N, CA, C, O and CB atoms as a CASP TS submission, in Angstrom:
PFRMAT TS
TARGET T0000
AUTHOR 0000-0000-0000
METHOD Language model
MODEL 1
PARENT N/A
ATOM      1  N   MET     1     203.032   4.713   5.518  1.00  0.00           N
ATOM      2  CA  MET     1     204.026   5.678   5.084  1.00  0.00           C
ATOM      3  C   MET     1     203.391   6.625   4.068  1.00  0.00           C
ATOM      4  O   MET     1     202.549   6.215   3.269  1.00  0.00           O
ATOM      5  CB  MET     1     205.266   4.966   4.482  1.00  0.00           C
ATOM      6  N   LYS     2     203.791   7.862   4.104  1.00  0.00           N
ATOM      7  CA  LYS     2     203.272   8.826   3.141  1.00  0.00           C
ATOM      8  C   LYS     2     204.412   9.608   2.522  1.00  0.00           C
ATOM      9  O   LYS     2     205.471   9.770   3.130  1.00  0.00           O
ATOM     10  CB  LYS     2     202.270   9.777   3.806  1.00  0.00           C
ATOM     11  N   ALA     3     204.190  10.094   1.307  1.00  0.00           N
ATOM     12  CA  ALA     3     205.185  10.909   0.605  1.00  0.00           C
ATOM     13  C   ALA     3     204.662  12.328   0.531  1.00  0.00           C
ATOM     14  O   ALA     3     203.479  12.552   0.275  1.00  0.00           O
ATOM     15  CB  ALA     3     205.488  10.347  -0.825  1.00  0.00           C
ATOM     16  N   THR     4     205.553  13.290   0.758  1.00  0.00           N
ATOM     17  CA  THR     4     205.165  14.694   0.636  1.00  0.00           C
ATOM     18  C   THR     4     206.040  15.359  -0.418  1.00  0.00           C
ATOM     19  O   THR     4     207.234  15.081  -0.527  1.00  0.00           O
ATOM     20  CB  THR     4     205.286  15.431   2.003  1.00  0.00           C
ATOM     21  N   LEU     5     205.421  16.236  -1.183  1.00  0.00           N
ATOM     22  CA  LEU     5     206.103  16.982  -2.229  1.00  0.00           C
ATOM     23  C   LEU     5     205.849  18.462  -1.978  1.00  0.00           C
ATOM     24  O   LEU     5     204.698  18.898  -1.970  1.00  0.00           O
ATOM     25  CB  LEU     5     205.615  16.552  -3.657  1.00  0.00           C
ATOM     26  N   SER     6     206.902  19.235  -1.775  1.00  0.00           N
ATOM     27  CA  SER     6     206.754  20.665  -1.549  1.00  0.00           C
ATOM     28  C   SER     6     206.330  21.336  -2.851  1.00  0.00           C
ATOM     29  O   SER     6     206.975  21.154  -3.884  1.00  0.00           O
ATOM     30  CB  SER     6     208.073  21.283  -1.012  1.00  0.00           C
ATOM     31  N   LEU     7     205.242  22.114  -2.804  1.00  0.00           N
ATOM     32  CA  LEU     7     204.704  22.783  -3.981  1.00  0.00           C
ATOM     33  C   LEU     7     205.033  24.268  -4.015  1.00  0.00           C
ATOM     34  O   LEU     7     205.322  24.823  -5.076  1.00  0.00           O
ATOM     35  CB  LEU     7     203.215  22.596  -4.037  1.00  0.00           C
ATOM     36  N   SER     8     204.989  24.910  -2.850  1.00  0.00           N
ATOM     37  CA  SER     8     205.198  26.350  -2.809  1.00  0.00           C
ATOM     38  C   SER     8     205.523  26.778  -1.388  1.00  0.00           C
ATOM     39  O   SER     8     205.015  26.211  -0.421  1.00  0.00           O
ATOM     40  CB  SER     8     203.960  27.100  -3.333  1.00  0.00           C
ATOM     41  N   LYS     9     206.384  27.796  -1.276  1.00  0.00           N
ATOM     42  CA  LYS     9     206.688  28.401   0.020  1.00  0.00           C
ATOM     43  C   LYS     9     206.531  29.901  -0.120  1.00  0.00           C
ATOM     44  O   LYS     9     207.043  30.508  -1.061  1.00  0.00           O
ATOM     45  CB  LYS     9     208.129  28.026   0.511  1.00  0.00           C
ATOM     46  N   LEU    10     205.820  30.492   0.823  1.00  0.00           N
ATOM     47  CA  LEU    10     205.543  31.924   0.800  1.00  0.00           C
ATOM     48  C   LEU    10     205.875  32.526   2.157  1.00  0.00           C
ATOM     49  O   LEU    10     205.807  31.851   3.184  1.00  0.00           O
ATOM     50  CB  LEU    10     204.067  32.197   0.427  1.00  0.00           C
ATOM     51  N   ARG    11     206.231  33.795   2.146  1.00  0.00           N
ATOM     52  CA  ARG    11     206.406  34.531   3.398  1.00  0.00           C
ATOM     53  C   ARG    11     205.470  35.728   3.341  1.00  0.00           C
ATOM     54  O   ARG    11     205.485  36.495   2.378  1.00  0.00           O
ATOM     55  CB  ARG    11     207.910  34.979   3.617  1.00  0.00           C
ATOM     56  N   VAL    12     204.649  35.884   4.386  1.00  0.00           N
ATOM     57  CA  VAL    12     203.709  36.999   4.463  1.00  0.00           C
ATOM     58  C   VAL    12     204.487  38.245   4.880  1.00  0.00           C
ATOM     59  O   VAL    12     205.118  38.248   5.937  1.00  0.00           O
ATOM     60  CB  VAL    12     202.540  36.695   5.469  1.00  0.00           C
ATOM     61  N   PRO    13     204.452  39.316   4.061  1.00  0.00           N
ATOM     62  CA  PRO    13     205.247  40.497   4.391  1.00  0.00           C
ATOM     63  C   PRO    13     204.808  41.187   5.680  1.00  0.00           C
ATOM     64  O   PRO    13     205.648  41.710   6.414  1.00  0.00           O
ATOM     65  CB  PRO    13     205.180  41.477   3.259  1.00  0.00           C
ATOM     66  N   VAL    14     203.532  41.196   5.961  1.00  0.00           N
ATOM     67  CA  VAL    14     203.038  41.795   7.210  1.00  0.00           C
ATOM     68  C   VAL    14     202.804  40.644   8.182  1.00  0.00           C
ATOM     69  O   VAL    14     201.888  39.848   7.981  1.00  0.00           O
ATOM     70  CB  VAL    14     201.708  42.647   6.982  1.00  0.00           C
ATOM     71  N   GLY    15     203.605  40.545   9.217  1.00  0.00           N
ATOM     72  CA  GLY    15     203.462  39.463  10.190  1.00  0.00           C
ATOM     73  C   GLY    15     204.558  38.424  10.108  1.00  0.00           C
ATOM     74  O   GLY    15     204.889  37.796  11.113  1.00  0.00           O
ATOM     75  N   GLY    16     205.133  38.229   8.922  1.00  0.00           N
ATOM     76  CA  GLY    16     206.267  37.331   8.768  1.00  0.00           C
ATOM     77  C   GLY    16     205.962  35.846   8.811  1.00  0.00           C
ATOM     78  O   GLY    16     206.890  35.043   8.908  1.00  0.00           O
ATOM     79  N   GLN    17     204.698  35.449   8.744  1.00  0.00           N
ATOM     80  CA  GLN    17     204.382  34.020   8.756  1.00  0.00           C
ATOM     81  C   GLN    17     204.949  33.346   7.501  1.00  0.00           C
ATOM     82  O   GLN    17     205.050  33.951   6.434  1.00  0.00           O
ATOM     83  CB  GLN    17     202.847  33.800   8.847  1.00  0.00           C
ATOM     84  N   GLU    18     205.312  32.077   7.670  1.00  0.00           N
ATOM     85  CA  GLU    18     205.774  31.265   6.545  1.00  0.00           C
ATOM     86  C   GLU    18     204.670  30.281   6.199  1.00  0.00           C
ATOM     87  O   GLU    18     204.141  29.597   7.075  1.00  0.00           O
ATOM     88  CB  GLU    18     207.114  30.520   6.881  1.00  0.00           C
ATOM     89  N   ILE    19     204.325  30.212   4.925  1.00  0.00           N
ATOM     90  CA  ILE    19     203.283  29.296   4.459  1.00  0.00           C
ATOM     91  C   ILE    19     203.928  28.328   3.482  1.00  0.00           C
ATOM     92  O   ILE    19     204.602  28.741   2.538  1.00  0.00           O
ATOM     93  CB  ILE    19     202.083  30.067   3.791  1.00  0.00           C
ATOM     94  N   GLU    20     203.718  27.043   3.713  1.00  0.00           N
ATOM     95  CA  GLU    20     204.211  26.030   2.783  1.00  0.00           C
ATOM     96  C   GLU    20     203.047  25.153   2.363  1.00  0.00           C
ATOM     97  O   GLU    20     202.257  24.707   3.195  1.00  0.00           O
ATOM     98  CB  GLU    20     205.349  25.178   3.421  1.00  0.00           C
ATOM     99  N   LEU    21     202.949  24.909   1.056  1.00  0.00           N
ATOM    100  CA  LEU    21     201.945  24.003   0.515  1.00  0.00           C
ATOM    101  C   LEU    21     202.652  22.739   0.055  1.00  0.00           C
ATOM    102  O   LEU    21     203.668  22.798  -0.637  1.00  0.00           O
ATOM    103  CB  LEU    21     201.147  24.663  -0.658  1.00  0.00           C
ATOM    104  N   GLN    22     202.102  21.588   0.449  1.00  0.00           N
ATOM    105  CA  GLN    22     202.691  20.297   0.094  1.00  0.00           C
ATOM    106  C   GLN    22     201.597  19.374  -0.419  1.00  0.00           C
ATOM    107  O   GLN    22     200.452  19.443   0.028  1.00  0.00           O
ATOM    108  CB  GLN    22     203.422  19.659   1.309  1.00  0.00           C
ATOM    109  N   GLN    23     201.957  18.511  -1.358  1.00  0.00           N
ATOM    110  CA  GLN    23     201.060  17.430  -1.761  1.00  0.00           C
ATOM    111  C   GLN    23     201.393  16.222  -0.905  1.00  0.00           C
ATOM    112  O   GLN    23     202.560  15.859  -0.757  1.00  0.00           O
ATOM    113  CB  GLN    23     201.192  17.100  -3.294  1.00  0.00           C
ATOM    114  N   VAL    24     200.370  15.603  -0.345  1.00  0.00           N
ATOM    115  CA  VAL    24     200.557  14.427   0.499  1.00  0.00           C
ATOM    116  C   VAL    24     199.914  13.230  -0.195  1.00  0.00           C
ATOM    117  O   VAL    24     198.719  13.234  -0.493  1.00  0.00           O
ATOM    118  CB  VAL    24     199.946  14.648   1.924  1.00  0.00           C
ATOM    119  N   ASP    25     200.731  12.201  -0.448  1.00  0.00           N
ATOM    120  CA  ASP    25     200.262  10.961  -1.061  1.00  0.00           C
ATOM    121  C   ASP    25     200.542   9.819  -0.103  1.00  0.00           C
ATOM    122  O   ASP    25     201.678   9.625   0.328  1.00  0.00           O
ATOM    123  CB  ASP    25     200.944  10.711  -2.442  1.00  0.00           C
ATOM    124  N   HIS    26     199.507   9.065   0.229  1.00  0.00           N
ATOM    125  CA  HIS    26     199.673   7.916   1.119  1.00  0.00           C
ATOM    126  C   HIS    26     200.099   6.702   0.306  1.00  0.00           C
ATOM    127  O   HIS    26     199.653   6.512  -0.825  1.00  0.00           O
ATOM    128  CB  HIS    26     198.364   7.621   1.895  1.00  0.00           C
ATOM    129  N   GLU    27     200.954   5.896   0.885  1.00  0.00           N
ATOM    130  CA  GLU    27     201.492   4.726   0.205  1.00  0.00           C
ATOM    131  C   GLU    27     200.389   3.785  -0.272  1.00  0.00           C
ATOM    132  O   GLU    27     200.515   3.151  -1.319  1.00  0.00           O
ATOM    133  CB  GLU    27     202.442   3.983   1.126  1.00  0.00           C
ATOM    134  N   SER    28     199.312   3.701   0.499  1.00  0.00           N
ATOM    135  CA  SER    28     198.216   2.788   0.150  1.00  0.00           C
ATOM    136  C   SER    28     197.360   3.310  -1.000  1.00  0.00           C
ATOM    137  O   SER    28     196.440   2.624  -1.445  1.00  0.00           O
ATOM    138  CB  SER    28     197.339   2.549   1.363  1.00  0.00           C
ATOM    139  N   GLY    29     197.654   4.515  -1.485  1.00  0.00           N
ATOM    140  CA  GLY    29     196.901   5.073  -2.605  1.00  0.00           C
ATOM    141  C   GLY    29     195.760   5.952  -2.126  1.00  0.00           C
ATOM    142  O   GLY    29     195.727   6.389  -0.976  1.00  0.00           O
ATOM    143  N   GLY    30     194.831   6.199  -3.026  1.00  0.00           N
ATOM    144  CA  GLY    30     193.701   7.060  -2.701  1.00  0.00           C
ATOM    145  C   GLY    30     193.965   8.484  -3.139  1.00  0.00           C
ATOM    146  O   GLY    30     194.880   8.761  -3.914  1.00  0.00           O
ATOM    147  N   MET    31     193.150   9.369  -2.628  1.00  0.00           N
ATOM    148  CA  MET    31     193.198  10.770  -3.029  1.00  0.00           C
ATOM    149  C   MET    31     194.417  11.478  -2.456  1.00  0.00           C
ATOM    150  O   MET    31     194.782  11.273  -1.298  1.00  0.00           O
ATOM    151  CB  MET    31     191.932  11.483  -2.591  1.00  0.00           C
ATOM    152  N   SER    32     195.046  12.321  -3.287  1.00  0.00           N
ATOM    153  CA  SER    32     196.109  13.194  -2.793  1.00  0.00           C
ATOM    154  C   SER    32     195.464  14.323  -1.995  1.00  0.00           C
ATOM    155  O   SER    32     194.352  14.752  -2.302  1.00  0.00           O
ATOM    156  CB  SER    32     196.980  13.760  -3.970  1.00  0.00           C
ATOM    157  N   LEU    33     196.160  14.796  -0.978  1.00  0.00           N
ATOM    158  CA  LEU    33     195.678  15.907  -0.164  1.00  0.00           C
ATOM    159  C   LEU    33     196.646  17.069  -0.269  1.00  0.00           C
ATOM    160  O   LEU    33     197.834  16.884  -0.535  1.00  0.00           O
ATOM    161  CB  LEU    33     195.501  15.480   1.309  1.00  0.00           C
ATOM    162  N   LEU    34     196.127  18.262  -0.058  1.00  0.00           N
ATOM    163  CA  LEU    34     196.956  19.454  -0.021  1.00  0.00           C
ATOM    164  C   LEU    34     197.194  19.804   1.438  1.00  0.00           C
ATOM    165  O   LEU    34     196.258  20.117   2.173  1.00  0.00           O
ATOM    166  CB  LEU    34     196.292  20.642  -0.792  1.00  0.00           C
ATOM    167  N   ARG    35     198.447  19.748   1.849  1.00  0.00           N
ATOM    168  CA  ARG    35     198.810  20.099   3.224  1.00  0.00           C
ATOM    169  C   ARG    35     199.226  21.564   3.245  1.00  0.00           C
ATOM    170  O   ARG    35     200.062  21.999   2.453  1.00  0.00           O
ATOM    171  CB  ARG    35     199.963  19.177   3.769  1.00  0.00           C
ATOM    172  N   THR    36     198.633  22.307   4.155  1.00  0.00           N
ATOM    173  CA  THR    36     198.981  23.710   4.361  1.00  0.00           C
ATOM    174  C   THR    36     199.657  23.816   5.716  1.00  0.00           C
ATOM    175  O   THR    36     199.066  23.477   6.742  1.00  0.00           O
ATOM    176  CB  THR    36     197.719  24.644   4.276  1.00  0.00           C
ATOM    177  N   ARG    37     200.903  24.289   5.716  1.00  0.00           N
ATOM    178  CA  ARG    37     201.663  24.470   6.962  1.00  0.00           C
ATOM    179  C   ARG    37     201.919  25.960   7.135  1.00  0.00           C
ATOM    180  O   ARG    37     202.538  26.598   6.284  1.00  0.00           O
ATOM    181  CB  ARG    37     203.021  23.658   6.944  1.00  0.00           C
ATOM    182  N   ILE    38     201.441  26.499   8.235  1.00  0.00           N
ATOM    183  CA  ILE    38     201.663  27.917   8.533  1.00  0.00           C
ATOM    184  C   ILE    38     202.516  27.987   9.792  1.00  0.00           C
ATOM    185  O   ILE    38     202.144  27.464  10.842  1.00  0.00           O
ATOM    186  CB  ILE    38     200.300  28.701   8.716  1.00  0.00           C
ATOM    187  N   ARG    39     203.660  28.639   9.667  1.00  0.00           N
ATOM    188  CA  ARG    39     204.555  28.796  10.810  1.00  0.00           C
ATOM    189  C   ARG    39     204.534  30.251  11.245  1.00  0.00           C
ATOM    190  O   ARG    39     204.763  31.159  10.446  1.00  0.00           O
ATOM    191  CB  ARG    39     206.006  28.340  10.463  1.00  0.00           C
ATOM    192  N   GLU    40     204.258  30.455  12.511  1.00  0.00           N
ATOM    193  CA  GLU    40     204.261  31.786  13.100  1.00  0.00           C
ATOM    194  C   GLU    40     205.149  31.711  14.330  1.00  0.00           C
ATOM    195  O   GLU    40     204.741  31.224  15.385  1.00  0.00           O
ATOM    196  CB  GLU    40     202.802  32.279  13.459  1.00  0.00           C
ATOM    197  N   LYS    41     206.382  32.208  14.173  1.00  0.00           N
ATOM    198  CA  LYS    41     207.435  32.078  15.187  1.00  0.00           C
ATOM    199  C   LYS    41     207.644  30.608  15.488  1.00  0.00           C
ATOM    200  O   LYS    41     208.085  29.885  14.595  1.00  0.00           O
ATOM    201  CB  LYS    41     207.076  32.860  16.487  1.00  0.00           C
ATOM    202  N   SER    42     207.357  30.115  16.684  1.00  0.00           N
ATOM    203  CA  SER    42     207.588  28.701  17.006  1.00  0.00           C
ATOM    204  C   SER    42     206.315  27.864  16.919  1.00  0.00           C
ATOM    205  O   SER    42     206.341  26.667  17.206  1.00  0.00           O
ATOM    206  CB  SER    42     208.178  28.577  18.397  1.00  0.00           C
ATOM    207  N   ARG    43     205.211  28.477  16.530  1.00  0.00           N
ATOM    208  CA  ARG    43     203.932  27.761  16.467  1.00  0.00           C
ATOM    209  C   ARG    43     203.620  27.358  15.029  1.00  0.00           C
ATOM    210  O   ARG    43     203.820  28.144  14.102  1.00  0.00           O
ATOM    211  CB  ARG    43     202.789  28.634  17.038  1.00  0.00           C
ATOM    212  N   PHE    44     203.132  26.136  14.845  1.00  0.00           N
ATOM    213  CA  PHE    44     202.744  25.627  13.541  1.00  0.00           C
ATOM    214  C   PHE    44     201.257  25.326  13.524  1.00  0.00           C
ATOM    215  O   PHE    44     200.702  24.825  14.502  1.00  0.00           O
ATOM    216  CB  PHE    44     203.551  24.374  13.182  1.00  0.00           C
ATOM    217  N   THR    45     200.621  25.635  12.409  1.00  0.00           N
ATOM    218  CA  THR    45     199.264  25.184  12.133  1.00  0.00           C
ATOM    219  C   THR    45     199.358  24.347  10.872  1.00  0.00           C
ATOM    220  O   THR    45     199.871  24.813   9.854  1.00  0.00           O
ATOM    221  CB  THR    45     198.244  26.392  11.972  1.00  0.00           C
ATOM    222  N   VAL    46     198.867  23.116  10.928  1.00  0.00           N
ATOM    223  CA  VAL    46     198.959  22.200   9.788  1.00  0.00           C
ATOM    224  C   VAL    46     197.588  21.583   9.560  1.00  0.00           C
ATOM    225  O   VAL    46     196.958  21.082  10.492  1.00  0.00           O
ATOM    226  CB  VAL    46     200.041  21.090  10.029  1.00  0.00           C
ATOM    227  N   PHE    47     197.132  21.623   8.314  1.00  0.00           N
ATOM    228  CA  PHE    47     195.901  20.917   8.001  1.00  0.00           C
ATOM    229  C   PHE    47     195.948  20.413   6.571  1.00  0.00           C
ATOM    230  O   PHE    47     196.610  20.997   5.713  1.00  0.00           O
ATOM    231  CB  PHE    47     194.680  21.823   8.215  1.00  0.00           C
ATOM    232  N   ASP    48     195.236  19.319   6.325  1.00  0.00           N
ATOM    233  CA  ASP    48     195.181  18.680   5.017  1.00  0.00           C
ATOM    234  C   ASP    48     193.776  18.853   4.458  1.00  0.00           C
ATOM    235  O   ASP    48     192.789  18.658   5.167  1.00  0.00           O
ATOM    236  CB  ASP    48     195.570  17.172   5.104  1.00  0.00           C
ATOM    237  N   ILE    49     193.692  19.222   3.175  1.00  0.00           N
ATOM    238  CA  ILE    49     192.385  19.388   2.554  1.00  0.00           C
ATOM    239  C   ILE    49     192.317  18.617   1.243  1.00  0.00           C
ATOM    240  O   ILE    49     193.333  18.357   0.598  1.00  0.00           O
ATOM    241  CB  ILE    49     192.084  20.873   2.317  1.00  0.00           C
ATOM    242  N   ASP    50     191.111  18.265   0.872  1.00  0.00           N
ATOM    243  CA  ASP    50     190.837  17.513  -0.342  1.00  0.00           C
ATOM    244  C   ASP    50     190.812  18.453  -1.552  1.00  0.00           C
ATOM    245  O   ASP    50     190.747  19.671  -1.380  1.00  0.00           O
ATOM    246  CB  ASP    50     189.499  16.753  -0.216  1.00  0.00           C
ATOM    247  N   PRO    51     190.862  17.906  -2.770  1.00  0.00           N
ATOM    248  CA  PRO    51     190.886  18.747  -3.965  1.00  0.00           C
ATOM    249  C   PRO    51     189.671  19.673  -4.117  1.00  0.00           C
ATOM    250  O   PRO    51     189.826  20.807  -4.571  1.00  0.00           O
ATOM    251  CB  PRO    51     190.985  17.875  -5.170  1.00  0.00           C
ATOM    252  N   ILE    52     188.487  19.224  -3.755  1.00  0.00           N
ATOM    253  CA  ILE    52     187.297  20.063  -3.901  1.00  0.00           C
ATOM    254  C   ILE    52     187.384  21.276  -2.981  1.00  0.00           C
ATOM    255  O   ILE    52     187.109  22.399  -3.403  1.00  0.00           O
ATOM    256  CB  ILE    52     186.021  19.254  -3.598  1.00  0.00           C
ATOM    257  N   THR    53     187.765  21.050  -1.729  1.00  0.00           N
ATOM    258  CA  THR    53     187.912  22.156  -0.783  1.00  0.00           C
ATOM    259  C   THR    53     189.026  23.094  -1.231  1.00  0.00           C
ATOM    260  O   THR    53     188.883  24.312  -1.120  1.00  0.00           O
ATOM    261  CB  THR    53     188.200  21.623   0.635  1.00  0.00           C
ATOM    262  N   ALA    54     190.137  22.549  -1.737  1.00  0.00           N
ATOM    263  CA  ALA    54     191.248  23.378  -2.212  1.00  0.00           C
ATOM    264  C   ALA    54     190.791  24.284  -3.356  1.00  0.00           C
ATOM    265  O   ALA    54     191.160  25.457  -3.406  1.00  0.00           O
ATOM    266  CB  ALA    54     192.427  22.492  -2.672  1.00  0.00           C
ATOM    267  N   ARG    55     189.992  23.742  -4.267  1.00  0.00           N
ATOM    268  CA  ARG    55     189.493  24.540  -5.388  1.00  0.00           C
ATOM    269  C   ARG    55     188.586  25.665  -4.900  1.00  0.00           C
ATOM    270  O   ARG    55     188.707  26.802  -5.355  1.00  0.00           O
ATOM    271  CB  ARG    55     188.738  23.650  -6.384  1.00  0.00           C
ATOM    272  N   GLN    56     187.681  25.354  -3.979  1.00  0.00           N
ATOM    273  CA  GLN    56     186.774  26.372  -3.443  1.00  0.00           C
ATOM    274  C   GLN    56     187.544  27.460  -2.697  1.00  0.00           C
ATOM    275  O   GLN    56     187.253  28.647  -2.843  1.00  0.00           O
ATOM    276  CB  GLN    56     185.739  25.727  -2.511  1.00  0.00           C
ATOM    277  N   TRP    57     188.510  27.053  -1.910  1.00  0.00           N
ATOM    278  CA  TRP    57     189.322  27.999  -1.144  1.00  0.00           C
ATOM    279  C   TRP    57     190.129  28.892  -2.090  1.00  0.00           C
ATOM    280  O   TRP    57     190.180  30.111  -1.922  1.00  0.00           O
ATOM    281  CB  TRP    57     190.267  27.246  -0.175  1.00  0.00           C
ATOM    282  N   GLY    58     190.760  28.260  -3.089  1.00  0.00           N
ATOM    283  CA  GLY    58     191.546  29.010  -4.054  1.00  0.00           C
ATOM    284  C   GLY    58     190.702  30.019  -4.824  1.00  0.00           C
ATOM    285  O   GLY    58     191.141  31.148  -5.048  1.00  0.00           O
ATOM    286  N   GLU    59     189.506  29.631  -5.229  1.00  0.00           N
ATOM    287  CA  GLU    59     188.625  30.547  -5.940  1.00  0.00           C
ATOM    288  C   GLU    59     188.198  31.707  -5.045  1.00  0.00           C
ATOM    289  O   GLU    59     188.113  32.845  -5.506  1.00  0.00           O
ATOM    290  CB  GLU    59     187.396  29.805  -6.460  1.00  0.00           C
ATOM    291  N   ALA    60     187.929  31.430  -3.777  1.00  0.00           N
ATOM    292  CA  ALA    60     187.564  32.500  -2.846  1.00  0.00           C
ATOM    293  C   ALA    60     188.733  33.472  -2.654  1.00  0.00           C
ATOM    294  O   ALA    60     188.522  34.684  -2.595  1.00  0.00           O
ATOM    295  CB  ALA    60     187.133  31.906  -1.485  1.00  0.00           C
ATOM    296  N   LEU    61     189.962  32.955  -2.558  1.00  0.00           N
ATOM    297  CA  LEU    61     191.135  33.808  -2.427  1.00  0.00           C
ATOM    298  C   LEU    61     191.314  34.688  -3.669  1.00  0.00           C
ATOM    299  O   LEU    61     191.583  35.884  -3.556  1.00  0.00           O
ATOM    300  CB  LEU    61     192.391  32.954  -2.195  1.00  0.00           C
ATOM    301  N   LEU    62     191.162  34.092  -4.845  1.00  0.00           N
ATOM    302  CA  LEU    62     191.303  34.858  -6.087  1.00  0.00           C
ATOM    303  C   LEU    62     190.222  35.924  -6.217  1.00  0.00           C
ATOM    304  O   LEU    62     190.501  37.048  -6.635  1.00  0.00           O
ATOM    305  CB  LEU    62     191.254  33.923  -7.293  1.00  0.00           C
ATOM    306  N   GLN    63     188.998  35.575  -5.862  1.00  0.00           N
ATOM    307  CA  GLN    63     187.902  36.540  -5.940  1.00  0.00           C
ATOM    308  C   GLN    63     188.191  37.742  -5.038  1.00  0.00           C
ATOM    309  O   GLN    63     187.990  38.887  -5.442  1.00  0.00           O
ATOM    310  CB  GLN    63     186.561  35.875  -5.540  1.00  0.00           C
ATOM    311  N   TRP    64     188.658  37.483  -3.835  1.00  0.00           N
ATOM    312  CA  TRP    64     188.988  38.577  -2.907  1.00  0.00           C
ATOM    313  C   TRP    64     190.145  39.417  -3.459  1.00  0.00           C
ATOM    314  O   TRP    64     190.081  40.647  -3.464  1.00  0.00           O
ATOM    315  CB  TRP    64     189.355  38.013  -1.507  1.00  0.00           C
ATOM    316  N   ALA    65     191.204  38.740  -3.923  1.00  0.00           N
ATOM    317  CA  ALA    65     192.388  39.456  -4.410  1.00  0.00           C
ATOM    318  C   ALA    65     192.058  40.336  -5.615  1.00  0.00           C
ATOM    319  O   ALA    65     192.567  41.450  -5.733  1.00  0.00           O
ATOM    320  CB  ALA    65     193.493  38.461  -4.780  1.00  0.00           C
ATOM    321  N   ARG    66     191.217  39.839  -6.498  1.00  0.00           N
ATOM    322  CA  ARG    66     190.851  40.611  -7.696  1.00  0.00           C
ATOM    323  C   ARG    66     190.020  41.849  -7.342  1.00  0.00           C
ATOM    324  O   ARG    66     190.034  42.833  -8.082  1.00  0.00           O
ATOM    325  CB  ARG    66     190.069  39.725  -8.677  1.00  0.00           C
ATOM    326  N   ALA    67     189.309  41.808  -6.232  1.00  0.00           N
ATOM    327  CA  ALA    67     188.469  42.944  -5.808  1.00  0.00           C
ATOM    328  C   ALA    67     189.273  44.043  -5.117  1.00  0.00           C
ATOM    329  O   ALA    67     188.756  45.129  -4.855  1.00  0.00           O
ATOM    330  CB  ALA    67     187.372  42.457  -4.869  1.00  0.00           C
ATOM    331  N   GLN    68     190.554  43.751  -4.821  1.00  0.00           N
ATOM    332  CA  GLN    68     191.395  44.736  -4.116  1.00  0.00           C
ATOM    333  C   GLN    68     192.064  45.666  -5.117  1.00  0.00           C
ATOM    334  O   GLN    68     192.375  45.252  -6.234  1.00  0.00           O
ATOM    335  CB  GLN    68     192.467  44.028  -3.246  1.00  0.00           C
ATOM    336  N   PRO    69     192.292  46.934  -4.726  1.00  0.00           N
ATOM    337  CA  PRO    69     193.002  47.846  -5.621  1.00  0.00           C
ATOM    338  C   PRO    69     194.442  47.385  -5.833  1.00  0.00           C
ATOM    339  O   PRO    69     195.085  46.887  -4.908  1.00  0.00           O
ATOM    340  CB  PRO    69     192.980  49.277  -5.059  1.00  0.00           C
ATOM    341  N   GLU    70     194.940  47.554  -7.051  1.00  0.00           N
ATOM    342  CA  GLU    70     196.324  47.182  -7.343  1.00  0.00           C
ATOM    343  C   GLU    70     197.263  48.263  -6.826  1.00  0.00           C
ATOM    344  O   GLU    70     196.959  49.455  -6.881  1.00  0.00           O
ATOM    345  CB  GLU    70     196.531  46.962  -8.864  1.00  0.00           C
ATOM    346  N   GLU    71     198.392  47.826  -6.331  1.00  0.00           N
ATOM    347  CA  GLU    71     199.357  48.781  -5.797  1.00  0.00           C
ATOM    348  C   GLU    71     200.446  49.069  -6.793  1.00  0.00           C
ATOM    349  O   GLU    71     201.349  49.856  -6.509  1.00  0.00           O
ATOM    350  CB  GLU    71     199.960  48.267  -4.511  1.00  0.00           C
TER
END
């Protein structure tokens, strides 16, 4: 059995995809994972990543966003 905790829900303005981030904790313990659920109409993409990968991904997203002109 696993427990999930919803952390954030976003809607992409261009394309309308829904993104949900969840923390996944397994009953047996161990490392928490970050579940990313992307819904595009009736199709879902779901993947779980470890904290190190989440940090690297988040830093890459921030680096890209900071390089973009502000609107």
